[in-house]
C-alpha positions as CSV (number, residue, x, y, z in Angstrom):
1,X,-57.3,-52.3,238.1
2,X,-56.5,-48.6,237.8
3,X,-53.1,-46.8,237.6
4,X,-52.5,-42.6,236.8
5,X,-51.3,-40.7,234.4
6,X,-47.8,-39.5,234.9
7,X,-47.8,-37.1,231.8
8,X,-49.7,-35.7,228.5
9,X,-48.2,-34.5,225.3
10,X,-49.6,-33.3,222.1
11,X,-48.2,-31.1,218.9
12,X,-50.1,-29.5,216.3
13,X,-47.3,-30.5,213.6
14,X,-45.7,-33.5,212.6
15,X,-42.6,-34.5,214.3
16,X,-42.0,-37.6,216.0
17,X,-42.2,-36.2,219.7
18,X,-44.8,-34.1,221.4
19,X,-44.3,-31.8,223.7
20,X,-45.7,-32.5,227.2
21,X,-48.5,-29.9,228.2
22,X,-50.1,-29.1,231.4
23,X,-53.5,-30.7,230.2
24,X,-55.0,-32.3,226.8
25,X,-58.4,-32.2,225.8
26,X,-60.0,-35.3,224.2
27,X,-62.9,-35.1,222.0
28,X,-65.4,-37.7,221.4
29,X,-65.1,-39.5,217.8
30,X,-61.9,-37.2,217.0
31,X,-58.6,-37.1,219.3
32,X,-56.5,-34.7,221.1
33,X,-57.5,-31.4,220.4
34,X,-55.0,-29.4,218.4
35,X,-53.2,-32.6,217.8
36,X,-52.1,-33.7,214.3
37,X,-53.2,-36.9,214.3
38,X,-56.8,-35.8,215.6
39,X,-59.8,-36.7,213.4
40,X,-62.5,-38.9,212.3
41,X,-60.5,-40.7,209.3
42,X,-56.9,-41.8,209.5
43,X,-54.0,-39.1,210.0
44,X,-50.8,-40.9,210.6
45,X,-48.7,-40.7,206.9
46,X,-48.4,-44.6,206.2
47,X,-52.0,-45.2,206.5
48,X,-53.1,-42.0,204.7
49,X,-51.1,-43.3,201.8
50,X,-52.6,-46.9,201.9
51,X,-56.2,-45.2,202.1
52,X,-56.9,-42.1,203.7
53,X,-60.9,-43.0,204.1
54,X,-60.2,-45.3,206.9
55,X,-61.6,-44.5,210.5
56,X,-58.6,-43.0,212.6
57,X,-58.3,-46.2,215.2
58,X,-55.4,-44.1,216.3
59,X,-56.7,-41.3,217.8
60,X,-55.0,-41.5,221.2
61,X,-51.7,-42.9,221.9
62,X,-51.0,-44.2,225.4
63,X,-47.6,-45.3,226.7
64,X,-46.7,-46.9,230.0
65,X,-43.9,-45.1,231.8
66,X,-42.4,-48.7,232.9
67,X,-40.8,-49.2,229.3
68,X,-38.6,-46.1,230.2
69,X,-36.9,-47.9,232.9
70,X,-37.0,-50.9,230.8
71,X,-34.9,-49.2,227.8
72,X,-32.8,-47.6,230.3
73,X,-31.4,-50.6,231.6
74,X,-30.1,-50.3,228.2
75,X,-28.5,-47.3,228.3
76,X,-31.5,-45.0,226.4
77,X,-33.0,-42.1,227.5
78,X,-36.3,-41.7,227.0
79,X,-38.9,-39.4,228.5
80,X,-42.6,-38.4,228.1
81,X,-43.5,-37.6,224.8
82,X,-40.3,-38.6,223.0
83,X,-42.0,-41.5,221.6
84,X,-45.1,-39.7,220.1
85,X,-47.5,-40.5,223.1
86,X,-50.3,-38.6,223.9
87,X,-51.1,-39.6,227.4
88,X,-47.9,-41.5,229.6
89,X,-49.2,-44.0,232.6
90,X,-48.2,-45.7,235.5
91,X,-49.2,-49.2,237.1
92,X,-51.5,-50.3,234.1
93,X,-50.5,-53.5,232.2
94,X,-51.6,-51.5,228.9
95,X,-50.0,-54.1,226.5
96,X,-52.0,-57.1,227.9
97,X,-55.4,-55.1,227.8
98,X,-57.7,-56.5,225.5
99,X,-59.1,-54.7,222.4
100,X,-62.4,-53.0,223.5
101,X,-61.1,-52.2,227.0
102,X,-62.2,-48.7,228.3
103,X,-59.9,-46.4,230.1
104,X,-61.6,-43.4,232.1
105,X,-59.3,-40.7,232.4
106,X,-59.5,-38.0,235.5
107,X,-63.4,-37.0,235.6
108,X,-64.7,-37.3,232.3
109,X,-62.5,-38.8,229.5
110,X,-63.1,-41.8,228.3
111,X,-61.0,-43.8,225.3
112,X,-61.7,-47.2,224.0
113,X,-58.4,-49.6,223.2
114,X,-58.0,-50.3,219.5
115,X,-54.8,-52.1,219.3
116,X,-51.2,-51.6,219.3
117,X,-48.8,-49.3,218.3
118,X,-46.6,-50.8,215.2
119,X,-42.9,-49.3,216.3
120,X,-41.3,-47.9,213.0
121,X,-37.9,-46.6,211.9
122,X,-38.5,-43.3,213.4
123,X,-37.9,-45.1,216.6
124,X,-34.2,-45.8,215.7
125,X,-34.0,-42.0,214.0
126,X,-34.9,-40.6,217.4
127,X,-31.8,-42.9,219.4
128,X,-30.2,-45.7,216.9
129,X,-30.8,-49.2,218.3
130,X,-33.8,-48.4,220.2
131,X,-36.7,-49.9,217.8
132,X,-35.0,-53.5,218.7
133,X,-35.8,-52.6,222.5
134,X,-39.3,-52.0,221.9
135,X,-39.9,-54.8,218.9
136,X,-38.7,-58.1,220.2
137,X,-39.6,-62.0,219.8
138,X,-41.3,-64.1,222.5
139,X,-40.4,-67.6,223.5
140,X,-42.4,-68.8,220.8
141,X,-41.1,-66.3,217.9
142,X,-44.4,-64.1,218.0
143,X,-43.5,-60.5,217.7
144,X,-44.1,-58.3,220.6
145,X,-44.7,-54.9,220.4
146,X,-44.1,-52.6,223.3
147,X,-44.4,-49.3,221.8
148,X,-47.7,-48.3,223.7
149,X,-51.4,-48.7,222.7
150,X,-53.7,-47.0,220.5
151,X,-57.6,-46.0,221.3
152,X,-60.0,-43.9,220.1
153,X,-62.3,-41.4,222.1
154,X,-65.8,-42.3,223.2
155,X,-66.0,-39.7,225.5
156,X,-64.6,-36.2,226.0
157,X,-63.0,-34.4,228.9
158,X,-59.6,-32.8,230.1
159,X,-56.8,-35.1,230.8
160,X,-54.3,-34.1,233.3
161,X,-50.9,-35.6,234.9
162,X,-51.7,-37.2,238.1
163,X,-55.5,-38.2,237.1
164,X,-56.3,-41.2,238.1
165,X,-57.1,-44.1,235.2
166,X,-59.7,-46.8,235.9
167,X,-59.7,-49.9,233.8
168,X,-63.1,-51.5,232.3
169,X,-62.3,-55.0,230.7
170,X,-65.0,-56.0,227.9
171,X,-67.0,-58.8,228.4
172,X,-65.2,-62.0,227.4
173,X,-64.4,-63.6,225.4
174,X,-61.3,-61.2,225.2
175,X,-59.4,-60.3,221.8
176,X,-55.3,-59.6,222.3
177,X,-54.3,-56.9,221.1
178,X,-52.7,-56.3,217.4
179,X,-51.2,-53.7,216.0
180,X,-53.5,-51.3,214.2
């Protein structure tokens, strides 16, 4: 099971979107080199306000490119980096992966999936109405978050567009993703 990287993005300053790069370097235990969200402890402002000593389970944000076509059918224009992700993927059901899945990116980098991104009002500030397209309810009334997954870096390395992604599922039983 695998796919590929279609874009990589990072930003050293707090902003919602992240510019695309030719490559990013993942640092074990920290995240994306030079990215504002890199670090051992939480960096997202809302998390820092709650408890700045929490471990950073949101070092690398991955988003499936297939979401762009889905929201595009409703008139929204979203491109890699627009929703703040570091790695845009194709060909992997990111939202269906269990906690603890390892994603091997390119030659050496490995991230461990920690949970779902919790979409916030900033998505509507980016494009009015988009939040309702990336958060929905399933047939049983359960909340479905579609704005990507979060991970930590277990092995560092350079990641570039076009790099393959190999999926390694953890031994069972599998725990479904929840927001982190």
